[in-house]
C-alpha positions as CSV (number, residue, x, y, z in Angstrom):
1,M,-161.8,82.5,-17.7
2,K,-159.0,81.9,-15.2
3,Q,-156.7,80.9,-18.0
4,I,-157.5,84.0,-20.0
5,L,-156.7,86.2,-16.9
6,L,-153.5,84.3,-16.3
7,I,-152.3,84.7,-19.9
8,G,-153.2,88.4,-19.8
9,F,-151.4,88.9,-16.5
10,L,-148.2,87.2,-17.8
11,F,-148.5,89.3,-21.0
12,F,-148.2,92.5,-19.0
13,F,-145.8,91.1,-16.4
14,P,-143.6,88.6,-18.3
15,W,-140.8,88.5,-15.8
16,L,-143.1,86.5,-13.4
17,A,-143.3,83.7,-15.9
18,G,-139.8,82.5,-15.3
19,A,-139.3,83.8,-11.7
20,G,-137.6,81.2,-9.5
21,S,-137.2,78.8,-12.4
22,Y,-133.4,78.7,-12.8
23,T,-132.1,78.0,-9.2
24,S,-132.9,74.3,-9.7
25,L,-130.9,74.2,-12.9
26,L,-127.8,75.7,-11.2
27,R,-128.2,73.4,-8.3
28,Q,-128.3,70.3,-10.5
29,M,-125.0,71.5,-12.0
30,G,-123.5,71.6,-8.5
31,M,-123.4,75.4,-8.1
32,E,-123.5,76.7,-4.5
33,N,-124.6,79.9,-2.7
34,I,-127.3,80.4,-5.4
35,R,-129.6,83.4,-5.3
36,E,-132.2,84.5,-7.8
37,V,-134.4,87.6,-8.3
38,A,-136.8,88.5,-11.2
39,D,-138.3,92.0,-11.7
40,P,-139.4,94.2,-14.6
41,E,-135.7,95.1,-15.4
42,G,-134.6,91.5,-15.8
43,V,-133.5,88.2,-14.2
44,Y,-130.7,88.3,-11.6
45,L,-128.7,85.2,-10.7
46,C,-125.5,84.7,-8.6
47,W,-123.7,81.5,-7.7
48,E,-120.4,80.0,-6.7
49,D,-118.7,77.3,-8.8
50,P,-117.0,74.5,-6.8
51,V,-117.3,72.0,-9.7
52,Y,-115.5,73.2,-12.8
53,R,-111.8,74.0,-12.9
54,G,-110.9,77.7,-13.3
55,P,-113.0,80.8,-13.5
56,V,-114.5,80.3,-17.0
57,R,-115.5,76.8,-17.7
58,G,-118.5,76.8,-15.4
59,L,-119.7,80.1,-16.7
60,A,-119.7,78.7,-20.3
61,E,-121.8,75.7,-19.2
62,I,-124.3,77.9,-17.4
63,L,-124.6,80.3,-20.4
64,R,-125.3,77.3,-22.7
65,T,-127.8,75.9,-20.3
66,L,-129.7,79.1,-19.9
67,A,-129.7,79.8,-23.6
68,V,-132.0,76.8,-24.3
69,Q,-134.5,77.9,-21.7
70,E,-137.4,79.2,-23.9
71,D,-138.9,81.2,-21.0
72,L,-135.8,83.3,-20.5
73,V,-136.9,86.3,-22.5
74,Q,-135.4,89.2,-20.4
75,D,-132.1,90.8,-19.9
76,T,-130.1,88.6,-17.5
77,H,-127.5,89.7,-15.0
78,L,-125.2,86.9,-13.8
79,V,-122.7,87.3,-10.9
80,I,-120.0,84.8,-10.1
81,L,-119.0,84.5,-6.4
82,E,-115.9,83.3,-4.7
83,N,-116.1,82.6,-1.0
84,G,-119.5,84.2,-1.0
85,L,-118.2,87.5,-2.5
86,P,-119.0,88.9,-5.9
87,Q,-116.2,88.8,-8.5
88,I,-117.6,89.7,-11.9
89,L,-120.9,90.6,-13.6
90,V,-122.0,89.1,-16.9
91,K,-124.9,90.8,-18.6
92,V,-126.8,89.1,-21.4
93,S,-129.5,91.1,-23.3
94,A,-132.9,89.6,-24.2
95,A,-132.1,90.1,-27.9
96,D,-128.9,88.2,-27.6
97,W,-130.6,85.2,-25.9
98,A,-133.1,85.1,-28.8
99,D,-130.5,85.5,-31.6
100,Y,-128.3,82.7,-30.2
101,R,-131.2,80.5,-29.5
102,E,-132.5,80.8,-33.0
103,D,-129.0,80.3,-34.5
104,R,-128.9,83.9,-35.9
105,I,-125.5,84.4,-34.3
106,S,-122.6,82.1,-33.5
107,W,-121.2,81.3,-30.0
108,A,-118.3,83.7,-30.7
109,D,-120.7,86.5,-31.7
110,F,-122.7,85.8,-28.6
111,V,-119.7,86.0,-26.3
112,N,-118.5,89.2,-28.0
113,R,-121.8,90.9,-27.1
114,L,-121.6,90.0,-23.4
115,L,-121.1,92.9,-21.0
116,L,-118.4,91.8,-18.5
117,T,-117.4,94.1,-15.6
118,Y,-116.2,94.1,-12.1
119,E,-118.8,96.7,-11.2
120,T,-121.2,94.6,-9.2
121,D,-122.5,96.9,-6.5
122,D,-125.9,97.8,-8.0
123,V,-126.7,94.3,-9.0
124,M,-125.8,92.8,-5.6
125,R,-128.2,95.2,-3.9
126,R,-131.1,93.5,-5.7
127,F,-130.3,90.2,-3.8
128,S,-130.8,91.9,-0.4
129,G,-133.1,89.7,1.6
130,T,-133.2,86.9,-0.9
131,K,-132.7,83.4,0.4
132,T,-129.5,81.6,-0.5
133,E,-129.9,78.1,-1.8
134,H,-127.3,75.3,-1.5
135,R,-124.9,77.0,0.8
136,S,-121.2,76.1,0.8
137,A,-120.5,77.0,4.4
138,G,-119.3,73.9,6.3
139,R,-118.5,71.8,3.2
140,V,-114.9,70.5,3.3
141,D,-112.4,70.0,0.6
142,F,-109.5,67.6,1.3
143,V,-106.9,68.9,-1.2
144,V,-103.7,66.9,-1.8
145,Y,-100.9,69.4,-2.8
146,P,-97.7,68.1,-4.4
147,Q,-94.7,70.2,-3.5
148,L,-91.3,70.6,-5.2
149,Q,-88.5,72.9,-3.9
150,L,-85.2,73.6,-5.6
151,R,-82.2,75.5,-4.2
152,N,-78.7,76.1,-5.4
153,S,-77.0,77.8,-2.5
154,W,-74.5,75.1,-1.7
155,L,-70.9,74.5,-3.0
156,D,-70.9,70.7,-2.5
157,K,-74.0,69.9,-4.6
158,I,-75.5,71.1,-7.8
159,Y,-79.0,71.5,-6.3
160,G,-80.8,71.0,-3.1
161,A,-84.2,69.5,-3.7
162,S,-87.2,68.4,-1.6
163,V,-90.3,66.6,-2.7
164,N,-93.3,66.7,-0.3
165,I,-97.0,65.8,-0.2
166,A,-99.0,68.5,1.6
167,P,-102.7,67.6,2.1
168,A,-104.9,70.4,3.3
169,V,-108.4,70.7,4.8
170,E,-110.1,73.8,3.2
171,M,-113.4,75.0,4.4
172,Q,-115.7,78.0,4.0
173,L,-117.0,79.2,7.3
174,W,-119.3,82.2,6.6
175,K,-119.5,84.9,4.0
176,G,-115.9,85.8,3.1
177,A,-114.3,83.6,5.8
178,S,-112.3,80.5,5.1
179,F,-110.0,78.1,7.0
180,T,-107.0,76.2,5.6
181,G,-105.2,73.5,7.6
182,Q,-102.2,71.8,6.0
183,V,-99.6,69.2,7.0
184,I,-96.4,68.6,5.1
185,F,-95.2,65.0,4.7
186,P,-91.6,64.8,3.3
187,I,-91.1,62.2,0.6
188,W,-87.5,62.8,-0.4
189,N,-84.8,65.5,0.1
190,N,-81.1,66.1,0.1
191,M,-81.2,69.2,2.4
192,V,-80.9,69.6,6.1
193,G,-83.2,71.1,8.8
194,E,-86.9,70.8,9.0
195,M,-87.2,69.2,5.6
196,D,-86.8,65.8,7.3
197,Y,-89.8,66.2,9.6
198,I,-93.6,66.1,9.3
199,R,-94.6,69.7,9.9
200,A,-97.3,72.3,9.7
201,G,-97.8,73.9,6.4
202,L,-100.4,76.7,6.0
203,L,-102.7,77.0,9.0
204,T,-104.8,80.1,8.3
205,L,-108.0,81.8,9.1
206,R,-108.9,84.4,6.5
207,Q,-111.7,87.0,6.3
208,E,-112.3,88.8,3.0
209,I,-114.6,91.8,2.5
210,R,-115.9,93.3,-0.7
211,L,-116.1,97.0,-0.3
212,P,-117.9,99.5,-2.5
213,K,-116.3,100.8,-5.7
214,R,-114.4,97.6,-6.5
215,W,-112.3,97.7,-3.3
216,M,-111.3,94.3,-1.7
217,A,-109.8,93.8,1.7
218,S,-108.5,90.6,3.5
219,L,-107.1,89.8,6.9
220,T,-105.2,86.5,7.3
221,V,-103.9,85.1,10.6
222,G,-101.9,82.0,11.1
223,N,-98.9,80.0,9.9
224,F,-97.6,81.0,6.5
225,T,-94.8,79.9,4.1
226,Q,-91.1,80.9,4.5
227,Q,-91.3,79.8,8.2
228,R,-93.5,82.7,9.3
229,I,-96.4,83.0,11.6
230,G,-98.4,86.1,12.1
231,A,-101.0,88.4,10.5
232,D,-101.3,89.8,7.0
233,L,-103.6,92.6,5.8
234,Q,-104.2,93.3,2.1
235,L,-106.2,95.9,0.2
236,T,-106.7,96.1,-3.6
237,W,-108.6,98.3,-6.0
238,R,-109.2,97.8,-9.7
239,T,-110.9,99.5,-12.6
240,A,-114.3,98.1,-13.8
241,N,-112.5,96.4,-16.8
242,D,-109.6,95.3,-14.6
243,R,-107.0,96.8,-16.9
244,W,-105.5,98.5,-13.9
245,L,-105.1,97.3,-10.4
246,L,-103.5,98.9,-7.3
247,G,-102.7,97.0,-4.1
248,A,-101.0,97.3,-0.7
249,R,-100.3,94.8,2.0
250,G,-98.6,94.7,5.4
251,G,-97.6,91.9,7.6
252,L,-96.4,91.4,11.2
253,T,-94.8,88.0,11.7
254,G,-92.5,85.9,13.8
255,A,-90.5,82.7,13.1
256,S,-92.2,79.3,12.9
257,V,-89.7,76.5,12.5
258,V,-89.2,72.8,13.3
259,Q,-85.9,72.2,15.1
260,E,-84.9,68.7,16.3
261,G,-88.4,67.5,15.7
262,R,-90.0,70.3,17.8
263,W,-92.2,73.1,16.4
264,Q,-90.9,76.4,17.8
265,V,-92.4,79.9,17.2
266,S,-91.2,83.4,18.2
267,R,-92.9,86.7,18.9
268,W,-94.4,88.6,16.0
269,E,-91.8,91.4,15.6
270,R,-90.9,91.6,11.9
271,L,-92.8,94.1,9.8
272,S,-93.1,93.7,6.1
273,G,-95.2,95.2,3.4
274,A,-95.6,96.1,-0.3
275,V,-97.4,98.4,-2.7
276,W,-97.9,97.4,-6.3
277,G,-99.6,98.3,-9.5
278,R,-100.6,96.0,-12.4
279,Y,-101.7,96.6,-16.0
280,F,-103.4,93.9,-18.0
281,E,-102.7,94.0,-21.8
282,P,-105.7,92.2,-23.4
283,H,-104.3,91.3,-26.9
284,Y,-101.4,89.2,-25.6
285,Q,-103.0,88.4,-22.3
286,L,-100.1,89.9,-20.4
287,E,-99.9,91.0,-16.8
288,L,-97.3,93.7,-16.1
289,E,-96.7,94.3,-12.4
290,L,-94.4,96.6,-10.6
291,T,-93.9,96.2,-6.8
292,A,-92.0,98.2,-4.1
293,E,-91.5,96.0,-1.0
294,R,-90.0,95.7,2.4
295,Y,-89.2,92.0,2.7
296,I,-89.5,89.8,5.7
297,Y,-86.0,90.4,7.1
298,G,-86.0,94.2,6.6
299,D,-84.4,94.6,3.2
300,Y,-86.0,96.9,0.7
301,G,-86.4,96.3,-3.0
302,A,-88.4,96.4,-6.1
303,R,-89.6,93.8,-8.5
304,F,-91.1,93.7,-12.0
305,D,-93.1,90.7,-13.2
306,C,-94.3,90.0,-16.7
307,V,-96.8,87.1,-16.9
308,R,-98.6,85.7,-19.9
309,H,-101.7,83.6,-19.9
310,F,-102.0,80.8,-22.3
311,G,-105.5,79.6,-21.5
312,E,-105.2,78.1,-18.0
313,T,-101.4,77.9,-18.2
314,T,-99.3,80.9,-17.1
315,V,-95.6,81.6,-17.8
316,G,-93.8,84.5,-16.2
317,L,-90.4,86.3,-16.0
318,F,-89.3,88.6,-13.1
319,A,-86.4,90.9,-12.3
320,M,-85.8,92.4,-8.9
321,V,-83.4,94.3,-6.7
322,S,-83.2,93.7,-2.9
323,G,-80.6,94.9,-0.4
324,G,-78.5,96.1,-3.3
325,E,-78.4,92.7,-5.0
326,A,-80.0,91.9,-8.3
327,N,-82.0,88.8,-8.8
328,G,-84.4,87.3,-11.4
329,G,-86.0,84.2,-12.7
330,F,-89.1,82.6,-14.1
331,S,-92.3,81.0,-12.9
332,F,-95.0,78.9,-14.4
333,S,-98.2,77.2,-13.5
334,V,-100.2,74.4,-15.2
335,P,-103.7,73.0,-14.7
336,L,-104.0,69.6,-13.0
337,P,-106.7,67.0,-13.8
338,R,-109.7,67.2,-13.8
339,K,-111.7,69.8,-15.7
340,K,-114.8,68.9,-13.9
341,R,-114.8,67.6,-10.3
342,M,-117.5,65.8,-8.5
343,Q,-120.1,67.8,-6.6
344,R,-119.3,68.6,-3.0
345,K,-121.1,66.6,-0.3
346,A,-119.9,66.8,3.3
347,V,-116.3,66.0,2.3
348,R,-114.6,65.9,-1.1
349,I,-111.1,64.6,-1.9
350,R,-109.3,66.2,-4.9
351,L,-106.1,67.6,-6.3
352,P,-105.5,71.3,-6.5
353,E,-106.7,73.0,-9.7
354,Y,-103.2,74.2,-10.6
355,W,-99.6,73.5,-9.8
356,G,-96.8,76.0,-10.1
357,L,-93.1,76.6,-9.6
358,T,-90.8,79.7,-9.3
359,Y,-87.1,79.6,-10.0
360,E,-84.7,82.3,-8.9
361,A,-81.5,82.7,-10.9
362,Q,-79.5,84.0,-8.0
363,S,-79.8,82.3,-4.7
364,G,-76.1,81.7,-3.8
365,N,-74.3,81.8,-0.5
366,E,-74.3,85.6,0.2
367,Y,-77.9,86.0,-1.1
368,A,-79.1,83.1,1.0
369,E,-77.1,84.0,4.1
370,R,-78.5,87.6,4.1
371,R,-82.0,86.1,3.4
372,L,-82.7,88.8,0.8
373,G,-86.0,89.2,-1.1
374,R,-88.0,86.8,1.1
375,R,-91.8,87.1,0.9
376,Y,-94.3,84.7,2.4
377,Q,-97.6,83.3,1.0
378,T,-100.9,83.0,2.8
379,D,-102.5,80.7,0.2
380,P,-101.5,77.2,-1.0
381,V,-102.4,78.0,-4.6
382,V,-99.6,79.7,-6.5
383,S,-101.3,80.1,-10.0
384,R,-102.3,83.5,-11.3
385,T,-105.2,81.8,-13.1
386,N,-106.8,80.9,-9.8
387,R,-109.6,83.4,-9.1
388,F,-108.6,85.5,-12.1
389,Y,-111.8,87.1,-13.4
390,N,-110.3,89.8,-15.7
391,P,-113.1,90.5,-18.2
392,D,-110.8,90.5,-21.2
393,Y,-109.3,87.1,-20.1
394,V,-112.8,85.7,-19.4
395,R,-114.1,86.7,-22.8
396,K,-111.1,85.2,-24.7
397,Q,-111.3,81.9,-22.8
398,L,-115.1,81.7,-23.4
399,M,-114.4,81.9,-27.1
400,R,-112.3,78.7,-26.9
401,L,-114.9,76.6,-25.0
């Protein structure tokens, strides 16, 4: 009699059959910050992926893992997190699960039917009060960054170059908060100044906030690139399909240099800032970005970037005007081994996911002496693929996996 009642109960309330049954699967795969909810409208899962390289590979593995779960017979809403904050929503209908499971549609057809959007507000409300499993707070990544710098602003040498190793401790603190502590060890260089010394790299504390209607804000305080120390505030908004993005940022910084082996800093007095807009062209996977900017040393200018994504590799060209002088160049970034990293315990040692380089065509004496077009970075990762969850990009990369 009890079995008959149980079968009848699950017949009328089928979502309870699989409730709470997928968190363990994600945890076995190494996912973190996992939350799960099941109700009459579907199954809801969110997680953060510290195991697979890039924004797509882990999602593909999870979709294939869930597809073979016979008890998953409802619409499913999947949210990928970064630093505890929602990035993109992936919705799979119950019919699509069944069709793919029974081989009525191919992987490509299944991916084409996915709903991908940056609109996560409604879904994230359903996780309110839900316990978070396998938290990432306090787990440490020890990341070894290779660095290469090239300059051609001398008359007595073709190029100035420096090769460094810059290990960094990276750690999530609480929701949206992270710490990066980096030290630069010089390996070889033919330049002068601080390049000969062991010195601080990025030493930052960052707080990010996901605001309603696809707004994102971040505040970063600490030691940045381009010999700057200070605070940086950034605000971005994007459409639900991420075809269009608008952004603004402002920074207040001082100098942070090593002179004669001593680290010296100045007061935060230099104000810089930028506003920009970006369009993503889905067919060729192109980012077209136009920026108006006040640079570190007070010169004003504009810059146009055209970047194309070839899977996880990006190649870009840029042209800019600053202080009345024209400049341009190219950039690229490539993925580094491995595609899948070991799961995080207390401490994990690894390479960065990507390595990139930017080359400027004009960086001669006058341009260098006037310090034109200088902008700092607050993050050691320079690849545009990093944390890039554009729905068109994600769909196209899922097709290839």
